[in-house]
N, C-alpha and C positions, 0 to 999 in steps of 0.2 A: 504493500500500500504506500501511496505517496504521503508526504507530510500533510497535505491538505486533507486527504481522505482519512488519515489517522486522527487529525485534529477534529474533524467534523464527527467522526465516530465517537470520540471521547466526549465531546460536547453533548451529543445525543443521549449518551448514557446518563449524563448529569442533568439532562433536561435544560440545557442552556443554549442560547444563541451565541453567535460569534460577534465580537467587536473588533473591527479592523481599522486602525488608524493609517492615514496616508500622509507621507511627508516627502519632500524633495531631498535627495541625497546631496550631501556636502553643503547644505544650507544651515547656518550662514558660512560655516567653514567645515573642513573635514573633521577636526577633533570635536567641535561642538555638535556636529551632526551625529557623531557616534554616541555621545552622551545623551542626546535627545532620543535616539532610537533605543538605547538601553533603558531609558526611563519609560518609554512606551511598553516595552516587553515586561519590565520588572513590575509594572503596575497593572498588568492584566490583559494586555493586547493578546488576542488569540492568533493573529497572523499579522503580517505587515504588507501593505501595498506601497511600494517605493517608486519614485520617478527619477529617471536620469535627467538632469537639467538640460533644457533646450531653450534657444533664444526665441522661438516662435511656436509655443505649444498650441495645439488646436482646440482642445476641450476646456482649457483652464481659464478661469476668470482672473481678475487683477491680483488677488491674494496669492495664488499659486504662481502666476506669472512673475510676481515680485520675488518669490522664493527662488525660482529658477535664475532670475537675474542676479540675486545675491550670490548664489553658488558660482555662477559664471564670472561675476565681477571679482570674486575671490581667487580666480585663476584656476578653478578646478575643471579638469577634463573628464571625458567619459571614462577614461581608464582610472581616474581617481575614484569615480563612483563604483567601479568594479572592485577596487582595492578596499573600499569601505564595506561593500557587501561581503567580501571575504572575511573582513575583521568581525562583522556582525555574526556571520555564520559560524566562525570559530568559537565565539562566546556563547551562541545559542544554537546548538546543533539540531534542535527539534522544531523551532518556530517555522511555520510555513511563510515563505517569502515570494511575493509576486512583484514583478517589474512592469511598470507601465511606461510606455514611451512611444515615440513616433517613428515611422518607417525610415526616415532619412538617417537616423542614428544607426540603424541596422545596415543600411546601404554603405555608410561610411566605413564600417568595419568588414562588411561582406557577410552574407547570410549565414554561411556555415561557420565562419570564425566567430560571429556574434553569439550564436547559440552554444557553440563550444565553450566560449568564455563564460557564459551564464552557468553552464554545468560545472565548470571549474571552481566558481566561487560559491556554488550552493544555492543558486536561484531555483525555485520550484516551478514557477509559472510565468508566462509573459503575455501581456495584453498589448497589442499594437493598435493604438487608438485610431489610426487612419487607414487601416487595411480592412476593406469590406469583405464579406463572405465570398463574393465572386472572384476575389484576388487572393484567396487564402492559401492555395495549394502549396506553393513553394515554402511559405512560412510554416505551415503545419508540418510539412515533411521534414524541414530542417530542425524544427523544435523537437519532434518525436525522435529523430535520429540521435539527439543528444540527451534524451530523457527529460525534456522540458515540456510542461503542460501548456498548450495554447488556450487562451481565454478570449471569448468574444463578448461584445456588448449587445444587450437587448435594449433598444431604444423604446421610449413610451409609445411611439407610433408604429411599432413593428407589425407587419402583416403576418399571416400564418406561415408563409414560406420562410420569412426571416426568423421567426420564432423557432421553427423546426431546425433551420440551419444553425442557429446559435446553440440550441440544445444539443444537437448531434456532434458539433465540432468543438465545443468547449470541454475542457478537462480541468479538474481541480475545483473550480467554482464557476458560476455564471454571474456576470456583472449586469445587474438590472439598473438602468438609469431612471431616476425618479421623475424627471421632467426634461423638457427640451431646454436648450441653451447651454451655457458654460457653467463650470463649477462656481459655487458661491455659498457662503454660510448665511448670507442675508436672504437670498431667495429660497425660502423653505416650502414654497407651494409645490405639491406633488401632483402628478397626473392622476385623474380619477379612475383610470382603468388598470391600476397596478395589480389589483387582486386577480383580474382576468388574465393578465400577463403571467403572473405567478402560476396560476392554474394551467395555462397552456404550456408553459415551459416544463412543468412537472409531468404533464401528459406525454411529453416527448422525452421523458427521462433525462432532463437536464441535470448536470451536477448541482450541488447546493447553491442556492441563489443568495448573493450578497447585494443589497440595495445601496446605491450611492447617489450622490448629488443632494445637497441641502440637508444633510444629516448633521445637526449641530447640537441637539439636546437629547437627554435620556428618553424623553417621551417619544421622540421620533424613532429611536431604536426599538422601543416597545411596539410602536405602530408597524414597523417593518416586520417584526416577528409575528405580529397578529395577522398580517396579510399572508403569511406563509413563507416569508423569506427565512433563510438560515442564519442571517446576520446582517450587519450594516457596516458600511465604510464611511468614515468621516475624514474629509480632506481639508477643506477651507477652514473649518472651525479649529482643527488641530494646528494648522499652519498660522492662523491668526494669533495664537498664543505665542508662537515663536516671534512673529512680527512685532508684537507690542512689548516684547521683553528683550530686544536685541542688545540692549546695554546692560542687562542684568541676568547672567546665565543662571545663578542659583534660583532667582525668582521664576525664571522661565521653566526650569525643571520642576519646581514646586507646583506651579499652576498646571503644568502638563500632567503631573502625577495625579492631581485631584481630578482633572477632567477625565482621564482614562479610567480611573477607579469608578467614577460616577456613571460613565457610559457603559462600562463592563457590568456594573451592578444591575443596569437596566435589562441585561440579557438573561437574568436569572428569574425564574418564575416563583 
């Protein structure tokens, strides 16, 4: 079993959902980012969704765009992100780690070399935000060659064909987007049809569903679980804690600790 499969099985036994925080690697620096990620895990994160910094991210709103810019401004390369991932994996051998990024970063390294590097540093799953199902084949093939689980996004306006494709091609987990638009902790309005999407994904035997976009409060974690999702991903709300404490690392880690503990508590029935 993969780390994601093992973690979801463990959570099911405990009757808990998954809380998955999302942060940008090397934000604001390599060393501070490592401490941030350790804080997330130590305070109850069930898995990690991490992003390799990019100058023009497609799905991200201003908060995560700024996080990417901080990492890039600090001079950190994609290879620094891989070195950080390796360090995290060394300290936490069991935590499931998913990488979210755009295709141009993969092209820069080469498809086979990229997935091989992911495997070397202990990444479990990769979600390529700008690769649609119709262009999936080369990515899925390269990922599976190196034991990496491909993950696809189910958008709120997905038709039956898309839902089926996402369910059949995702491994580890399924990413369900709460609403149209870009990431934001402020925009917490969710699409009205999420329960139907969850039902349809499950009907096609999708891997466990993690709901993301606009997840900023414990109540929203509970709502995601009530809809039938296996857990929730929180990005902008997590990164905002980093943003507002850039000049005070101890306070940053303290606020982050409290936030993760409260969000994780919401996954327990």
